[in-house]
N, C-alpha and C positions, 0 to 999 in steps of 0.2 A: 575696651570691647566688652559689651554686655552679652552674657550667656543666659539663655532661657532653657530650662530643663522641665519637661512636661512628663508627669507620672499619671497615665490613665489608670483609674482604679474602679473596681466593681466588686463589693464584698471582699475587700482585702484587709479586714481588721487584724489578721494574723501577720501581715507584711508591712502595713503602711508606716507604723511608727519607726521600725528598724530602717526602712528605706529612707524616710525624711532625715533621721539622725545621721545616717552615713553619707547621704548626698549633700546635705547642707554643710557638714563638717568638711567634706572633700572640696566643695565649691568655696568655702570661706578661705581655705588655705591656697587654692589655686587661682581663683578669680575674685577680685574684690567687688566687681560689679556683675551681679547675677540675680536671677529670679527662679524660683521653683513654682510650677503651677501644678496643683493637684486637680485633675479633672475627674471629679467623682460622678459616677455614672449610674445613678438610680439604685444605690446599694440598699440592701435589706438589713445589714448588720450595723455595727458601730463605726464603720469606716469613716464617715463623714465627721462624726463627732470627734474621733481621735485626731483627724487631720486638722480640724478647727481649732482644737485645743493646743496642738503643736505650733499652729501659725500664729498664735497669740504671743509666742516666745520669739518669733523671727518675722519681722515685717516684710522680709524678701520672699516670703512664702504666700502664695495666693491660693485659695480653695474655691473651685467652681463647682457648683452643685446642679445636677439635673434631676428632676423628679422622676423621669422615665429613663429606662434603659436605652442608651444610644448605640451600644455596640463598641467594639475595640476602636475601630476607625472613627466612629462618631465621637468618642471621647477624646481622642487625639486631635481631631479637627476643632473641637470645642476649645481645647487648650492652645492650639496654634493661632486661633483667631484672637485670643486675649494676650499673646506673647508680644514682647517688645524688644528682645534680644537681636543682636546682629547675627549670632549663631544660635540656632534653635535645635535642641536635642530632645528625644523622647526615649524613655527607658521603662521596662517592666518593673512593677512594684516588688516582685520577689527577688530582684537583683541576681538573677541567674547570670547576667553579665554585670560584673561589680563596677565600682566607681573608677577604677583604673582603666577599664574598657571605655567608659564614658569619655575619659580624657583622650583616648586614641581617636575616637571619631570626631571629637571637637578639633583636635589638632589637624586632622586630615582636611576638614573644611577650612580651617584657618590658613592652610598652606596652599590652597588653590582649587580644590575640587568643589563642586556645587552641592553634592550629596554624598555622605559617607554612610556606609551601612556595615554593621558588624556581621561577620560571617563565621559560622561554625563549621564550614565545609572547606576551608583552605588548608593547605598543607601546614602553614604556621599556626593554625588554630589549635588550642589546647582544650580538650574536653575532660573535665575532672570526673564528672558523672554524667553519663549519657541519658538520653530520653528513652522511654519504653519502646520496644520493637515496632509496634503498630504506628507510633508517631514518627519514628525514623522512616519507615516505609512510606507513610503519607507524605513526609517532607520530600523525599526523593521523588515521588510522583508528582508533587506540587511543582518542583523545580523543572521537571520534564515538561509539564503541561504549560508553564509559564514561558518556557524557552520556545516551545513549538507554537503556542497560540500568539504570544505577544513578542517573540524575538528578543526576549530579555536575556542577556549574557551574564546572569548573576547566579551565583551558586547557592544563595540563601536569601530568598526574598522575604521570609517570615520572621527573621530575627527581630526581637523587639527593640533593639538598640539602633537608632539612626540619628543623623544630624544634617542640618540643611542651613544654607545662608539665607539672610533676610531677602536679598534680591531674587533669589530663585523661589523662595517661598511665596512671595508676593505674586509671582507669575503663575505658580501652580495652584495655589489655594482656591481661587474661584472655580477651577475645573474638577475639583475633587467631589465625587458623589457617593462613593462607597463607604459604608459605615461599619462593615463587618470585618472579618479577618482578611478579606481581599483588599482592604484598604492599602496594604503595603505594595501590592501588585500595581494598583492604579497610580500610586505616588511615583513609582519607579517608571511605569509607562509614560506618564505625562512628562517626566523629566527627560526620558529618551526622545519623545516627540518634539520637545523643545530644544534638543541638542545640548542638553546639560551634561556636565562631567560627572559621572558616577564612580565612586571608588569603593571597592570592597576592603574592609579592614579585618585581618584575622584577630580573633578575640579569645580570651580564656572564658570558658562557659561551664557552668554547673547546674544540672537539672535538679530542681527542689521538688521532690515528690510530695513532700508533706504539705507544701503550700501551693502546689501547681493547680491552676484553675482547670486545666484539661489534662487529666491523667491518661485518658485514652483518646479516641477520635469517634465520638458519637455519630451515628448515621445522620441524624438530624443536622449537626453542624456541617458535616461533610457535604450533605445534599444541598443545604442552603448556600454554602460557599461555592459549590460547583455551579449552581444556578446563577449566582451573582457574577461569577467569573465568565460565564457564557454571555450574560447581558453586557458585561463590560467589553468583551471581545466584539460583540455585534455592534454596540454603539460606537466603538472606537475605530473600527475598520470598515464598516459597511454604510453605504448610502443608497440613493435611489437607483444608481446605475448597478449596484450589487443586487438590489431587488429585481431589477429587470433580468439580470443574468440568471438568478436563481428561478425565476419564473420560466425563463427559456429552458433551463436544465430540467424542470418538471415536464415542459412541453416535449422535449427531447425524449425523455423517459416514457412518456405516455405514447408517443408515436412509435417508438422502438418496440414497446411491449406488444403492439399489434402484430409484429412479425415473429414473436417468440414461438418456437416449435412448429412454424409453418412447413418446414422441410428440414431434412438432415443432410448436411454436406458430407463429403468424403472424409476429410480429416476430422470433422466434428463427430462422425459416427465412430471413428477410432477412440477419441477421448471419452465419449459416452460409454463405449464397451469397457474401457479401463475403469471408469467410474462404477459400472455395474460389478466389475470384478472386486473392487475395494468394498462395495456395499456387502457382497456375499462373504468376502473374506472376514471383514469385521464382525459380521453376525456369527460366522462359524468359529472364529478365534475367541470370541467371548464365551462360547460354549465349550471350547476345548483349548484353553490357553496353554501356550508352550513357549519356551525360549530356545527351542532346537531350531537352528538354521535349517537343517536338512529337512525337517518336517514342513517348515514354511516353504522351502524351496519346492519340495515335492507337491505341496498344495498348488503352487503357482503353475507347475508343469502339468499337473492333472487338468487344471482349468484351461490351460493353453491348448491342450489336446482337444477340448471341446470347442473353444472359440479362439482361434489362432490370431485374430486381429487384436493382439494384446501387446502393445508396445509399452512394457513395464520399465523401460529405461527413462520414460518421462517421470519428472519429479512428482511427488504425491500431493502437493499443495492444493491444486484445483480440485482433484478428485475427492479429497477429504471434505472440501467445501461443498461439493456437489452431494456427497453422502449425507452430510449434515442437514442440508436444505431438503433433501429427499424424504427425510423423516416427517417433514410437514407437507410437502407438495407431492410426494411420491417419486419413485424412480423412473422419471419420464425424461423425454427430450425437452419438454417445457422447463423442468426444473433446471437442467443444465444451462439452457439458454438464459434462464432468469439469473443465474449466477453470473453469466456473461454480461447481462445488462447491468447488474450491480457494479461490477468492476468497470464497465463502460462509463457509467455516470461518474464513478470515482475518479476515473482517468481524465475525463473532460474537466472536472473540478481541479484536478492536480495541474493540468495545462493552464487553466486559469490562474491558479495560485502562483505557479512559477513565473508566469508573465507579470503578474502583479507585483510580486516580490522583487524581481530582478530587473524590470523595466518600468512599467507603470500600470495602473489599473485599467485603463482603456485599452491597452495593448493586450493585456491578459484576457479581457472580455471578448475582443474581436477575434484573437487567435483561438480561443476555446470554442467559439461558435463555428468558425471555419473548420476547425479540427473535427468537431462532432459530425459535420455532414460530409467529410471525405468518405467516399464510397466504402473503402475497405474498413474504415473505423466504424461506420454505422453497421456494416454487415457483421463484422466480428463482435460488435456490442450486442448482437442478438443471437449469438451462437455459443455453444460450449466448446470455446477454444481457449488456448493458453496465451495467445499473443497479447490481448488487452490487459490481463493481470500482470504479465511481464512488463508491459509498457508502464503501467501504473507505478510498480516498484522501481522501475528504471528511473522515472521522474522524481519520486520521493527520495530514492537514494541519492541521486544527483544533488537535490535541494539540501539534504542533510550533509553531504560531503562538502558542498560549498560553504554551508554555515560553519562546519568544523574548520575548514581551511582559513576562514575569516576570523574566527574566534581563537584558534589555536588550542582550544581546550580538548584534552583527550577523551573526555566523556562524550563530547559530540562526535568524535571519531568512532567511539563504541556504538552510539546510536546508529551511525551510518552503517556500520559493520552488520548490525542486527538486521537492518532493513534489506541490505544487500543479500544477506543469507536468506531471509525470507523469500526475496525475489527469486533467488536461485532454486528454491523449493517449488516454485511454480514453472519456471522455464530457465534452462541453463544459458540461454542467449544473454542473460544479464550480465554474464562475465565480461562481455565486450564493453561494459561501462568501465571496467578497470583500466584499460589502456588510455581511455579518454581522460579520466580523472588523474592518472599518473602523469600524462603529458601536461595537463593544466598545472599540476603541482610543480613539475620540473621547470616550467617556463615562468610561472608567476608566483608560486608560493613555496619555493624551495626550502625554506626554513622549517617547514612542517613536513618535510619528506619522510623523516623517521617515524612520525606518528602515522602518516598515511600507510607506510609499509607495515607497521604494527597492526593497523586496522585490517589490512589485507590478510595478515597472518590470523587475525581473529576470524575473519570470514572463512579461511581455510580450515580452521579447527571446528567451526560451527557446522560446516557442511561435510566435514570428513566422515562421520559416521554413515552418512548416506552414500557417499563416494565409495567407501569401503564395502558397503553392501553391494553396490553395482559390481565392483571388482570381483568380490567373492562369488557373486551368482553369474558372472560371465556377461552381465548386462552392459558393463562399461564398454567392452569391445563392440557390442552390437549397436550401442549408442553412437560411438564414433564412426562406425561404418555407415550408419544411417545418415549421420550429419555431414560427413564429408565425401559422400559418394558423388561421382562425377555427373551422373544422370539426375536431372531434376524430375518434375512430375511426369512429364511424358515425352519430353524432348531433351536432347543433350544440351546442358546449359553452356552458353558462350563463356569462354575462359579469359582471364586477365591478359593472356598473351595476344589477344585479338582486340581490334577496335570495338567489335560488337560486345566483347566482354565489359568494356568500360562504358559502353552505351546502354547496357541492359537496364540498370536501375533509373537512369534519367528518362529512358523511354517508358518504364513503368510509371514513374511519377508524372509524366506528361500525358500519357494515354489513359491510365485508369485510375489515377489518384487525384490530381489537381486540375488537369487539362493543361495543354501546351501553353496558352497565353498566361495562365496563372503560375505555372511552373517557371517560365522565363522571368515574369515579374518577381517571383520570390527569390530567384537567383540573383537578379540585379539588385534587389532590395538588400540581400545579404551582403553583396559586394560593396554597395554604397554605404551600408550601415558600418561596415569594417573600415572603409576609407575615412569616413567621418569620425571614427573611434567612439561610437556610441557605447552605452552601458554594456559591459560584458562582451564586446565584440570578439575578443580573443577566445573566450569561451565558446561562442557560437562557431567559429571557424574551426576549432579543435574538434568540437562535437560533430559538425558536418563531415569534415575530412576523415576522421578517424572511422566513422561507420561506413562511409562511402568506400574507402580504400580497402578496409578489412573485409567487407562483404563482397567487394568485386574480386578480391584475390581468392576467397573461399570458393572451391570448385562447384559445390551445389548452390544453386541460386533459386530463390523465390521472392516475389515481390513483398512478402510479409516480413522478411528479414529487415528491410529498411524502414520499418514503422517508426523507429526512434528519430529519424531524420525529419519526419513531417513537422513536428513542433518547431524544430530549429529553423525551418524554412518559413513557417507562418509568422514567427515573432517579428522579424524584421519587416516583413510585408505589412503586418497589422500595425506595426509602430508608425510606418509612413502613411498608412490609411488614416490613422488618428491625427496626423499633422495637417490633413486637408480640412478645409473649412466649408461649412454650409452644404450646398448642393453637391460639390465635389466629393465630400466625405460620404454622403449617403449613396451617391451614385457609384462610386468605386466600391464601397462595401457591398451594395446590392449586386454589382456586376460580378464581384468575387463569388458571392453565394450562388448566383445563377450559373456560372461557369462550372462549379463543382456539382451542383444539382444536375446539370446537363450530362456530365460524365457519369454521375450516379445512375441516370436513367438509361445510359447506354451500356454500362457494365455490371450493374448489379446482378447477381446470379438469378437465372430463371427460377431457381428454388422459391422465390418470393411469390411466384405465379402458379405454382402447382403444389400438390401434395401427393407423394407416393404413399400409399397405404401399407407401409411396412408392418404395421400392427395386424392388419388383416391377413397378410401373407404368412406372418409367423403363426398366428392362431390356427391357420389351415394346416400347417405342418405339425403343429403340436398335438393333433388328434391321434397320431400314431408315432411311436418311437422310431428312431432311424437317422442316419447321417444325411447331411445335405451337401450336394455338390453345386457350387456357383460357377456358372459359365461366363459371367461378366464381373469385372472389377470396378470400373469407374464409367459406366455408361452414364451420359448426362441425366438420365432419368431413373437410374437405379445404381445405388452405391452398395458395394458388399459390406462395408463397414457399418452403414446405417442399418442394413438388414440384420447383421450380426448382433448389433446392440439390441434390436427389438426382439429378437428370438432369445437372446441370453437373458433378457429381462423377464421374459415370460416363462422360460424353460426352468421352472422351480426345481424339478427333480433331475435336471441335467440328463436328459435322455436323448439328446442330439449332439452331434458334432458338425462343424461347418468346414468343409474343404474348399479352399480358395482357388481361384482360377489359375494361379501360378503353377499348380500341379499338372495342368494340361500340357505344359512345356517340358515335362520330364518323361523319360523312357517308361516310367511306370504306367502311363496312360496311352501307350502305343496302341494297345487293344482296349479301346474305351469301354466296350461292352463287358469284357472280362473284369476290368477295373471296377466298374459299378457293382457287379454281382459279388466280388470277393472283398470289398471294403465297407460292407454294411450300408451302402448308399440306398436310401429309400426315396429321396427326392432330388430332383434336378431343377435348378431355376436358371432361366435365361430371359433376356430382354428381346430375343428374337425367336422366332418359331424354329424348332429343331426338326430334322429329318429323323423320326423315331427309328427308322430302319438302320440308321448308322450307329444307333446306341443299343441295338438288340430289340427283338420283338416284344420284350416284356415292359418297355418304357411307354407309358401312355400319358397323355395329358390330363392332368387333374383338374386344373382351373386356370383361368386367365384373369389378369387385373389390368384393365385398360388405363392408360394415363393420357396426358395431353398429346404427346407426340410419339408415344410407344406403347407397347403392351408388355407386361411381365408375365411369362408363362411358367407354370409349376407343373412338372412331370413326375409321375410316381412309377417306381419300379415294382412290378407285380411279383417278381421273383426275389424279393427282398429277403436276405438272411443276416442275422446279427453278425457283426464283425468278430473274428477270433481274438483280436488284440485291440487295445485302446491306443491308436496311433494317429498322428496327423502330420501333414507336411508343412514346415515353417518356411515362408517365402524368403524372408530376409537372411536366414542363415542357410537356405537351400539344403535342408536335411529333414529326415523323419525324426519325430520325437514320440516316444511311447511312454505309457504309465501303467502301473498295475492297479491304480485306484480308479474305479468308474465314477466315484463321487469324490470331489476334492477334500471334503470334510474328513473322509476316512484317513487322509495323510496326517491329520493333526492329532489323531487319537494315539 
């Protein structure tokens, strides 16, 4: 059996002689039939001369010269083309991995694998002297990138020691195009695409600083390699159908951008108000930094007294993104909606990627297009809401967990834990992914259960500081009360003990998400998909049933909770649409789109067709200081949370406090006229005309703001007196809260 050993060299005069002596000595003892190919790559020093002189002493050594620099990969490819061995290996000239390691990869190929690669990252690997820190970090990043982009389950793609058999080389060689450091990635990718057996071999390795060609990682090399990897990724995984999808994605983003900031919904106003709080807090904290929990707590309470629509139990991920973008676009509803659009586009892309990876490309494209036009998906992608970011991290975490369960490598479980934790910092609902993944592991991948539980423990550790903050501040109890309350938005939610409870989400999916025809088609497709045992059918059944059952049992119900179920319904449906041919394919796809668009026309919020000028209302009130009493919470044309955001955004000096309508149901407002006079209320806002006599003679109408179907009235109290205390009523806790700080920043001093 003939062995070929290729040594790619460029300006290696310090290494080449020692390498040739040691490798030829080793091969002479181990293999009688061998060849050494020195692939010289446009060297400017004496490398070529030294190699040629040594080759005169040993006819089994060939020296190939290139007058121009080919790159690491180019040099190896040049040598591969000239090789004649049944097993071909290549090794770096500095012999960081010695001749004994060369024998290991050759033996691995001779005993059955197609490609053997030396690995510095396996448990059995021995590192005598490690690389500089920056190169270690770059190597870790490289492994993560190649795993994510190319699906390579290899711990060390860039080790310079590899071996391949002749049959595999002849198949791969014509497809190799990359001549730089990314050559190794392309070699392994082509091997994977051709279903070749790749084996990692632990080696002993010693970094040789004095002769290393790359002592650090210049930005020029990193940038060029990154660009070439992207080019390789695009050329390897994308074709005309992908181009069509990306053009559609651009069209989706362009159309959705026309609706950004057109109106502010009820929950959206709450999230924007929280974002305004974080913007002010970060500004004040940078001026008065402190580690005192009590000072930060007092700051939040002081702000809460001014603007009580402040649900700080929501995780901060979205709001920090909002604050960051607002530095460029301003602290506006448009900025918040723009963040929503970014996450919306990313989520559509994630739906496509999941379908492509776990079913097939066409299914991924069809499912992603249908997903993007589902009314609630489109609506939430144009608003400052948490649901789409949560869904994005749900899909990404699920993909990563599935990769981890397939590979069994603990580092993949760590990646999944990190994504899971990031998702939690956008919305706690992602925790419901845990039971689904756990069930999948128990039923199908029980051998990795310990690693999965360890990854859940990592998640718990990563989110524990935030949960501890919630507990210490009392927000954890508020969050649980809000999340598990029996009452939904405005009607009592049907419970799981009733038939209506089990039909709630199917009705939502049929009436306002997919349309009943498409919903039934999706359910039938899922059942048939499972009966035929198509790809990952067990995963889809677990995914669907886990979320449907859990959210049916939970007392508080809203249609948005079941967002993660939409993709799992669309994948089997899209799969069978792609199986249709010709006219049937186009007609069924078009019919699916039209059904969803029809539902969109019926149910998309009227907010797209009107704009309440919260900014003008707020600017009117800011002309004088004083508290504001809101008479309406969620009138279809006036949302208290949206108004609260706009006022808080403009109220730079915090001269106002907003009292929400829930206070009208307390004994404190039995005498509404006295309440207005004694609580520093200067303005009263209502979406219906008020009988001024019922509120005292001092209440006069200041201005009205007509809208499409209603008018917002602003009344001013002529007998306004500043409040004696800084207090406000908090609806969710049903109690008054007071602070001694008129400006929250004072609490940080």
